[in-house]
C-alpha positions in Angstrom: -64.0 -52.2 -33.3 -62.5 -53.9 -36.3 -63.3 -53.4 -40.0 -62.5 -54.5 -43.5 -63.2 -52.4 -46.6 -64.5 -54.0 -49.8 -65.1 -51.5 -52.7 -67.7 -49.0 -51.3 -68.7 -51.3 -48.4 -67.3 -52.2 -45.0 -67.6 -55.2 -42.8 -67.6 -53.9 -39.2 -67.1 -55.9 -36.1 -68.3 -54.0 -33.0 -66.7 -55.6 -30.0 -68.1 -56.7 -26.7 -68.8 -53.7 -24.4 -68.9 -51.2 -27.2 -72.1 -49.1 -27.9 -73.4 -49.7 -31.3 -74.8 -46.3 -32.4 -71.9 -44.5 -30.8 -69.3 -46.7 -32.4 -70.9 -46.8 -35.9 -71.4 -43.0 -35.8 -67.7 -42.4 -35.0 -66.8 -44.8 -37.7 -68.8 -42.7 -40.2 -67.1 -39.5 -39.0 -63.7 -41.1 -39.2 -64.3 -42.4 -42.7 -66.2 -39.4 -44.1 -69.4 -41.4 -44.7 -72.4 -39.1 -45.1 -74.9 -41.4 -46.7 -75.3 -45.2 -46.6 -77.2 -48.3 -45.6 -76.5 -50.5 -42.5 -77.5 -54.0 -41.6 -76.3 -56.3 -38.8 -76.8 -59.1 -36.3 -75.3 -60.1 -32.9 -76.1 -60.2 -29.2 -76.9 -57.0 -27.2 -77.7 -55.7 -23.7 -78.8 -52.4 -22.2 -80.9 -51.9 -25.3 -83.0 -48.7 -25.5 -85.6 -49.0 -28.2 -88.7 -47.0 -29.0 -91.8 -46.4 -31.0 -92.8 -42.9 -32.3 -96.2 -41.5 -31.2 -97.4 -39.3 -34.0 -100.0 -37.6 -31.7 -97.6 -36.5 -29.0 -94.7 -36.2 -31.4 -92.5 -38.1 -29.0 -91.0 -41.5 -28.6 -92.2 -44.2 -26.2 -89.0 -45.8 -24.8 -88.4 -49.3 -23.5 -85.2 -50.6 -22.0 -84.1 -54.2 -22.4 -81.4 -55.0 -19.8 -80.9 -58.7 -20.2 -79.0 -60.1 -23.1 -81.0 -60.5 -26.3 -80.2 -61.8 -29.8 -79.9 -58.9 -32.3 -82.0 -60.7 -34.9 -82.0 -57.8 -37.4 -80.6 -54.3 -37.6 -81.6 -52.1 -40.5 -80.6 -48.5 -40.8 -79.5 -45.6 -43.0 -77.0 -42.8 -42.6 -77.7 -39.2 -43.5 -76.4 -35.8 -42.3 -78.3 -34.2 -39.5 -77.0 -31.1 -37.6 -73.8 -31.2 -39.7 -72.8 -34.8 -38.6 -73.6 -38.3 -39.7 -76.8 -39.6 -38.1 -77.8 -43.3 -38.0 -81.5 -44.0 -38.1 -81.9 -47.7 -37.2 -84.7 -50.2 -36.4 -84.0 -53.5 -34.8 -85.6 -56.8 -33.9 -84.6 -58.5 -30.6 -85.2 -62.1 -29.5 -85.1 -63.3 -25.9 -84.2 -66.8 -24.6 -87.9 -67.8 -24.8 -87.8 -67.0 -28.5 -90.1 -64.0 -28.1 -89.5 -61.1 -30.3 -89.6 -57.3 -29.8 -88.5 -54.4 -32.0 -88.5 -50.7 -32.7 -86.3 -47.7 -33.3 -82.9 -48.1 -31.8 -81.6 -45.4 -29.6 -78.6 -47.3 -28.3 -77.4 -50.8 -27.3 -74.3 -52.3 -25.9 -72.7 -55.4 -27.6 -73.0 -58.3 -25.2 -71.1 -60.9 -27.3 -70.7 -59.9 -31.0 -71.9 -57.2 -33.3 -71.5 -57.9 -37.0 -72.5 -55.1 -39.4 -72.3 -54.4 -43.1 -72.2 -50.7 -44.2 -72.7 -49.7 -47.8 -71.3 -46.2 -48.5 -73.3 -44.3 -51.1 -70.5 -41.8 -51.6 -72.9 -38.8 -51.6 -74.5 -36.6 -49.0 -78.0 -37.2 -47.9 -79.6 -34.8 -45.4 -82.3 -34.9 -42.7 -84.5 -31.9 -42.2 -87.3 -31.3 -39.7 -90.8 -32.2 -41.0 -93.0 -30.1 -38.8 -96.1 -32.2 -39.7 -94.5 -35.3 -38.2 -92.1 -33.7 -35.7 -89.1 -35.7 -36.9 -86.1 -35.0 -39.0 -86.8 -37.0 -42.2 -84.8 -37.7 -45.3 -84.6 -34.7 -47.7 -84.0 -36.0 -51.1 -83.3 -34.0 -54.2 -85.5 -34.7 -57.2 -83.7 -36.1 -60.2 
């Protein structure tokens, strides 16, 4: 992984063979980033994505093993269980120009992974919402 800092933002290059969520989470830990926004593009493989089933309160998973274009990566960073947690959704494109997407659990960079991280310089937390069954953003009212 390589990075460049610009004000409160970072350009992060996740290298071939590195896992995206694992690498970006470690980056947040190393740079004391507790709240922020992420976006990115690239090419990925071994991609585990899902969709949340509100009835069963569980994710439906689908694994994409071949290389796909990472057309869009949108995520946020908040503290969950005392550590930075990345919640990201992605859109993938295959070589037939078909598109799939969902919640990203993990993906490995197949060629390049180019990300922008905006650090909000504050702490945002996730707390379990029992009605939904997920840890959601817990924001203070201003």
